[in-house]
MIPAGU-111557 format. One record per residue: x, y, z of N, C-alpha, C in turn. Coordinates in steps of 0.001 Angstrom, whole numbers, padded with zeros to 6 digits, always signed. Layout:
XYZXYZXYZ...
***
This chain:
+098160+087211+082286+097886+088639+082278+098752+089306+083343+099221+090508+083055+099958+091312+084022+098967+092171+084799+099251+092340+086064+098391+093127+086940+099131+094357+087435+098363+095219+088074+098924+096357+088785+098779+096074+090270+099659+096698+091068+099669+096439+092505+099700+097744+093274+098934+097765+094348+098905+098919+095246+098962+098369+096660+099919+098842+097428+100068+098352+098794+098823+098688+099607+098344+097719+100380+097181+097938+101224+097584+098945+102306+096907+100075+102351+097274+101100+103341+096966+100643+104771+097848+101052+105699+097535+100827+107105+096291+101642+107433+095465+101130+108311+094246+101828+108735+093319+102157+107564+093239+101254+106602+092351+101460+105454+090928+101670+105955+090282+102718+105474+088894+103018+105813+088031+102785+104589+087008+101985+104709+086094+101752+103605+086682+100842+102547+086128+100938+101354+086536+100048+100266+086954+100803+099011+087372+102053+099188+087785+102861+098048+089200+103393+098300+090070+103239+097284+091393+103857+097320+091249+105279+096805+091741+106232+097586+091678+107637+097210+093084+108194+097076+093275+109168+096184+094558+109883+096140+094770+110659+097441+096008+110994+097698+096396+111656+098940+095598+112930+099219+095388+113763+098199+094659+115013+098427+093195+114787+098782+092607+113696+098339+091227+113369+098727+091219+112846+100161+092210+112026+100504+092321+111521+101880+092447+112689+102853+093165+113718+102447+093353+114902+103303+092005+115476+103744+091046+115487+102834+089718+116027+103133+088825+115015+103852+088843+113756+103405+087949+112731+103941+088409+112147+105270+089705+111924+105396+090260+111250+106576+091529+111970+107029+091403+113136+107651+092590+113923+108017+093592+113161+108893+093115+112305+109775+094032+111569+110647+094842+110542+109857+094244+109930+108868+094962+108970+108013+095908+109719+107081+095491+110887+106636+096347+111708+105783+097691+111974+106456+097669+112293+107736+098913+112602+108458+099884+111424+108393+099373+110210+108516+100226+109012+108445+100739+108820+107015+099865+108977+106032+100248+108749+104639+101228+109809+104127+101037+111050+104512+101916+112115+104035+103302+112007+104670+103410+111271+105766+104717+111107+106409+105704+110370+105503+105209+109673+104487+106088+109000+103521+106908+110006+102703+106478+111253+102735+107135+112281+101930+108020+113217+102761+108286+112866+104005+109153+113701+104832+110522+113809+104149+110982+115032+103992+112240+115282+103309+112094+115422+101805+110927+115105+101296+110672+115252+099857+109245+115772+099628+108844+116698+100488+107503+117269+100468+107161+117906+099122+108185+118474+098473+107943+119143+097187+107383+118186+096137+107624+116898+096311+107114+115904+095364+105583+115912+095320+104933+116144+096453+103464+116140+096488+102863+117283+095675+103680+118290+095378+103205+119440+094600+103645+119383+093140+104256+118284+092771+104743+118108+091400+103561+118001+090433+103664+118708+089327+102622+118657+088295+102874+117431+087417+101828+116671+087188+101907+115491+086325+101493+115915+084915+102444+115900+083959+102076+116245+082580+100995+115291+082061+100309+115708+081091+099226+114990+080415+097963+114998+081275+098075+114590+082549+096903+114567+083419+096614+115941+084019+097602+116842+083975+097452+118208+084492+096880+118234+085906+097546+117511+086785+097162+117501+088185+098428+117320+089016+098280+117301+090324+099417+117139+091218+099726+115666+091480+100973+115416+091871+101437+114080+092262+100508+113481+093321+100022+114323+094220+099158+113863+095302+097683+113794+094902+097385+114020+093600+096024+113892+093078+095817+112571+092332+096838+111705+092324+096737+110448+091586+097033+109266+092500+096501+108118+092113+096866+106852+092756+098095+106320+092042+098974+105673+092790+100229+105150+092247+100188+103631+092274+100451+103020+091120+100456+101566+091011+101803+101097+090481+102147+099884+090869+103368+099256+090367+102995+098101+089454+103673+097981+088313+103460+096817+087453+104360+095637+087841+105260+095842+088810+106168+094787+089269+105488+094023+090404+105450+092697+090287+104807+091868+091310+105480+092097+092667+104698+092223+093727+105263+092456+095059+106268+091393+095505+106126+090173+095045+107094+089120+095403+108482+089459+094863+108536+090126+093700+109824+090542+093131+110450+091653+093964+109623+092543+094487+110116+093620+095347+110709+093008+096617+109963+092104+097238+110441+091470+098468+111722+090676+098214+111748+089914+097131+112931+089114+096798+114163+090012+096639+114003+091127+095933+115131+092050+095721+115596+092663+097040+114670+092989+097929+115038+093536+099237+115844+092521+100049+115387+091277+100052+116078+090227+100808+117460+089968+100211+117549+089889+098888+118842+089678+098232+119813+090823+098511+119258+092021+098764+120094+093190+099053+120538+093233+100513+120000+092316+101325+120431+092259+102712+119384+092627+103746+118175+092929+103304+117097+093252+104242+116644+091956+104907+116231+092033+106132+115739+090851+106844+114542+090256+106106+114447+088935+106117+113307+088287+105453+112095+088211+106364+112222+088755+107567+111159+088678+108565+110201+089869+108434+109560+089986+107280+108557+091028+107085+107552+090537+106052+106385+091115+106078+105390+090783+105066+104723+092071+104601+104212+092011+103393+103528+093157+102803+102255+092641+102146+101232+093469+102121+099989+093119+101454+099690+094137+100361+099217+093618+099233+098921+094457+098074+097579+094074+097466+096891+095079+096950+095734+094809+096102+096261+094443+094725+095691+093407+094132+096009+093027+092751+094888+093576+091883+095232+094436+090954+094228+095190+090203+094311+094866+088721+093170+094577+088152+093071+094333+086717+093360+095664+086011+094410+095726+085200+094795+097005+084577+093774+097540+083583+092856+096697+083152+091861+097138+082164+090771+098007+082769+090685+098053+084105+089626+098876+084710+089978+100363+084739+091244+100687+084553+091653+102093+084589+091285+102785+083281+090662+103926+083384+090316+104699+082193+091603+105266+081597+091863+104953+080345+093113+105391+079702+093296+106896+079731+092209+107645+079578+092320+109111+079561+092752+109672+080914+092591+108907+081991+092974+109342+083334+094205+108610+083867+094936+107926+082979+096055+107092+083409+097262+107354+082513+098446+107415+083140+099686+107538+082372+100750+106638+082978+101786+106433+082192+102951+105674+082623+104046+106689+082928+104677+106520+084098+105765+107399+084506+107021+106560+084681+108070+106899+083940+109352+106219+084056+110101+106835+085226+109970+106209+086374+110521+106738+087616+112039+106685+087625+112612+107716+088240+114049+107778+088438+114333+108864+089459+115154+108570+090457+115514+109628+091408+116226+110801+090742+116730+110607+089528+117417+111683+088822+116447+112678+088186+115181+112291+088054+114204+113198+087456+114006+114410+088356+113905+115570+087758+113741+116808+088499+112337+116867+089101+112260+117108+090388+110983+117161+091095+110103+118295+090584+110651+119500+090510+109835+120659+090171+109801+120975+088678+110503+120195+087884+110529+120419+086451+110448+119061+085743+109289+118382+085859+109205+117053+085278+109325+117086+083754+110133+116213+083248+110348+116103+081815+109184+115329+081191+108455+115935+080266+107339+115223+079639+107762+113919+078957+109055+113787+078626+109540+112546+078007+109520+111367+078974+109383+111648+080267+109327+110573+081260+107908+110037+081451+106968+110539+080675+105568+110138+080771+105071+109709+079397+104341+108608+079344+103723+108182+078085+102274+107771+078340+101526+107674+077279+100144+107234+077382+100080+105803+077901+098994+105502+078558+098792+104196+079183+098067+103255+078235+098592+102043+078128+097940+100967+077386+098179+099683+078180+097116+099057+078713+097298+097848+079511+098079+096746+078785+098021+096723+077476+098752+095699+076707+100266+095862+076825+100728+097040+077235+102166+097307+077355+102753+096950+078725+101935+096527+079667+102406+096328+081040+103516+095291+081174+103516+094290+080334+104530+093242+080462+105942+093818+080425+106175+094788+079560+107533+095340+079456+107922+096199+080659+106967+096557+081505+107256+097348+082700+107253+096499+083973+106984+095202+083846+106764+094353+085022+108028+093686+085567+109182+094045+085049+110451+093472+085491+111112+094429+086482+111653+093867+087566+112360+094686+088563+113623+095267+087929+113750+096594+087853+114944+097202+087256+116210+096925+088082+117299+096675+087393+118582+096436+088067+118986+097644+088911+118700+098857+088420+119049+100061+089184+118323+100089+090527+117104+099561+090556+116350+099514+091809+117018+098535+092778+117471+097394+092261+118165+096402+093091+119466+096988+093644+120211+097679+092797+121465+098302+093236+121206+099351+094324+120153+100114+094127+119763+101125+095117+119462+100461+096463+118682+099372+096463+118387+098660+097706+119683+098285+098417+120623+097687+097664+121897+097249+098259+122654+098422+098884+122755+099520+098146+123494+100689+098641+122883+101233+099931+121576+101396+099947+120908+101971+101117+120997+101017+102309+120750+099740+102081+120795+098762+103167+122217+098631+103713+123217+098627+102826+124610+098547+103272+125021+099757+104115+124357+100887+103902+124647+102091+104679+123781+102175+105943+123003+101114+106183+122157+101064+107376+120852+101812+107249+120485+102182+106019+119249+102928+105807+118069+102048+105463+116920+102685+105341+115678+102015+104950+115327+102524+103548+115390+101662+102546+115165+102135+101170+113703+102429+100852+113509+103378+099955+112201+103556+099336+111977+102319+098464+110748+101905+098258+110511+100663+097526+110540+100808+096006+110173+101972+095463+109933+102070+094021+110701+103165+093283+111903+103533+093682+112516+104701+093041+112814+104532+091553+113094+103340+091076+113394+103115+089657+112310+102293+088955+111279+101927+089691+110202+101107+089110+109209+102022+088396+108852+101648+087185+107860+102402+086424+106564+102488+087230+105995+103680+087279+104740+103912+087999+103606+104032+086985+102470+103513+087364+101242+103762+086619+100447+104724+087498+100148+105909+086975+099479+106950+087739+098049+107114+087245+097108+107071+088189+095687+107130+087847+095017+108292+088562+094403+109162+087779+093684+110316+088318+092241+109875+088590+091992+109521+089829+090664+109058+090221+090755+108194+091465+089615+107647+091856+089516+106739+092988+089075+105380+092469+089362+104333+093235+089019+102970+092788+088401+102188+093939+087252+101590+093662+086625+100692+094625+087359+099359+094551+087912+098917+095667+088742+097707+095693+088000+096502+096291+086695+096604+096440+085907+095555+097089+086190+094168+096528+086240+094022+095225+086374+092697+094616+087791+092327+094202+088776+093124+094589+090156+092816+094193+090820+091913+095217+091545+090920+094737+092259+090054+095682+093385+090800+096374+093705+090344+097575+094850+090858+098328+095924+089798+098298+097130+090215+097896+098281+089314+097830+099175+089619+099028+099565+088587+099739+100505+088752+100855+101841+088160+100437+102903+088924+100628+104246+088419+100325+105140+088633+101540
***
């Protein structure tokens, strides 16, 4: 079975994953740390998600690519192997289809004018075809690392977006 993955947040409070806008209300101090991931691309948090009719910061973001593949691609691109990451492994069948969509991520997609063609309905049976690390993502890692930068982890990886919160109490944590 293919799973979904969500990086374990630093300073995780409680046992529920919340979208960024909920964290803003519940845990303002944690929100400040989490929103810092969007420095220089703040407009992304205000992006409207077609089909779900909500903001980018109103959904949880999951990756169908195993975290070990992300780490392997980073190391092959020249990143130091002296790092570890932790992820929740989530059974994709627990997500309500009506509150979940697939987003074909690409840095070329317009932030303020999202193309509805980049979004499709969610079906857990389709995850296998999205679980491969895209070559464009690997190339991006190499380019950014070669220029001395720190790459974003998922710019070309298909995102699974879920409008809601998830109790992660019984989900395994994978360390890579």
